[in-house]
N, C-alpha and C positions, 0 to 999 in steps of 0.2 A: 402753788402751781404756776408754771410759766405759761404765758400766752404768746402766740405768734400768729398774727394775721395782718392783712393790709386791706384797706377799703379805699377805693377811688371812684369818682364819678367819671364816666366815659368822656363827657364833654370838657373835663378838666385835665385829661391826659395829653401828653405830648404827641403831636402828629408829625408825620414826615411825608415826603413825596407829594406835596401839594394837598395834604389832607387825606390822601388815599389810605395811608397806614397810620393806625394809632398804636403806639408802642406799649401795649397793655402788658406784655410779659415783663418788661423792664419796670414799668410803673408799679406793678404789683410785687416785684422782687422774685418772680418765678425763675427757678434755675434748673428744674428737672425736665422741662419740656418747652417747646416753642409755642408761642401764641401771639396773635395780633388781631386787631379789629380792623377790618377794611371797610371803607365807605365809598361806594360807587355812586356817582350822580345818576339822575334819571336817564334811562336809555343809553347806557354807557358804551354799547357796541363792543369794539375790540380793545377798549382801554386797558382792561386786565389781561395781561399777556397769556397766550397759550403756552403751557409749559409742563414739565414733569419734574420729578426729583430723583431721577436716576443717579445724578452726581452725588447725592447724599444718602440715598436709600431711605429717605424720610417719607412716611405716609402722613396724610392729612385728613382732618375731619373738619367739615364746614357746618356751621350752625347759624341760621338766619336770626338776627336780632330785630331788624326792622325792614320793611319793604318786601320786595319780591324780585325774582329774576330767574335765571336758569344757569345750570352748569352743563357745558357741552363736553361730552366724553366721546371716545372713538366710535362707539356703536350706538349711542343714544344721547338725547338731550333730556335732562331732568328739570322739571319746574321746581323752583325753590320758594318756600315760604316758611313761616315759623314752625310748621309741623313736620318739616322734612330735615333730616340730618343725613349727610353724605360722607362716607369714608372713601378716599381714593389712594390706591397703592402707589408706591414711588415711581414705577415705570409708566404709569398710565398718564397720558397727556390730558390736560383739562384747561378750560377757559370759563370764567364766570362772567355773566352779563346781568346788568340790572334791568328791571322793568320800568314802567312810567313813574313810579314813586321812589326810585332809587333803591339801593340795597346796602344795608349794614350787616356784615356777618363776622363771626368769630372763626378764625382759622387756627386750628390746633395741630401741631406736628411733632413727630418724634421718630426715631429710628428703632425698629424692633430689635430688642436684645442689646442695645448699646446705650451708654450714657449720653445725655443731651449735650451738644456743643453749642454754646451761645454764638449767634451770628453777630459780628461786630456792628453791622448797620442797624441792629435792633436795640442797641443800648441808648439810653437817654443822652441827647446831645450829639449823637454819632452823625458822621457825614451821611448824606443821602446818596449812597452808592449801592449798586447792585453787585453782589459777589461775582467774581470771575467764573466760578463754577456754575452759577445760575445762568449766566450769559450763554454758556455752552448748551443749555437745554431749552432756552426760551426762543420761540420764533419771533419775539419782539426785537431781537438784536441781529445785526448783520452777521454773516458768516455762521449762522446757527442752522439747526435743522429746519427745513421748510415746514410750514403748517401741516399738521396731519389730521386735523379735524374737519369734517364736512359740516357745513351749516345747513 
């Protein structure tokens, strides 16, 4: 019988963007869906950019691993802790913020009905760049849509 699995400790995985992104997908060899572990410092404010995934049609699921925080959505703010799992559709804008203890969460993404396309910046050793398509949807960047979420 052939076996196929990968085991990694989070604290030994490659990180990028100043430690904000842990390249879990690449570290584990996942190719069928996107995933990354994000680490926001305590009281991160607007560090994690407001964005959507209209440009890729990708939906996301967020699972808290440590800490707490909130996800700001167009019509509500949801408190996040280890007992809350959130799915957000592609066109829905979102922003995550950490609480006083910081926030480590797993973000899982995929496009319904389509094969997953690996994003070049998620590969091990890849440059820390943001895809041009993502820049078009994120209020973090100049010339993008203005913020749409009320705080």
